[in-house]
C-alpha angles and dihedrals in degrees: 000000000000125000089243092060092044095055117054122215098256124167093270092053091047091052092047091047091059092047094049089050088055091047092052089052091048089052088061104255129123108258089198093058111119095242092052101042094097097027096096090054093045092049092047092052092045092051091048089054095043090054097039090118089085089068096053133075110222093191090057090050089058094043090053091068108033117138131185108239133160095229121122105169127105118288115198131187106186138180093032106172114231133187121186142159122246108235092214099060103004089237122135128264120189141177142104137310124206113199131185139172138176108227121235100197095313134076128188130222104269095232090061094069094061088045090056089050089052094049094053092040092055092069131076101278151166115219093239093057092041089057093053095041092058095042095047093049092053092043094048097046103036096034089207128178084258144335134212139189137182122185124192115188146168115223119212090202087066095039103044101032140011111027092002095213106167101189103041118121124195117214124194129176141181134183139190135188116345091009089069086072113090094227095054094041092049091050090053093047092050093049095051092057096040119104117213114223 
């Protein structure tokens, strides 16, 4: 299914379409050129999708799949793909998130953790805030013995413009509870880089 058919032409998309048409003209291209005729609409729908996290409640996503379980060892979901938009230049940054928590009587359906990553990623972001947004949501809803996150990302604003460094990776991390202890944090960091045979 194409992005165009997924996102209806609501009033917000129509307003954005007109503004993107103006922007293309201000950039110096011919908005009536065949290849650009539908571009403002496509860009408006794409932007609506890429920022759809504003319309979702990540806490409710977690609450929808909470289960009582007597399990109190580390749970890790690693290598979660993420795609977000830098709020400074509205250029993409992309990479992986590694998320862990130590249950305190409740576990969450594993698919909900990547969904929470998606919701916060699909907003205008900086990587530092994105890291804390995800961690705080998991910590506040699950109330675990501890939670941890590491995000590694490439930023197009550094690669395409500015310093133009193609191979740089930005890493951010945050920890609560038991993950503040060196032993627990080190176990998590070892596990996210380990490859299972």
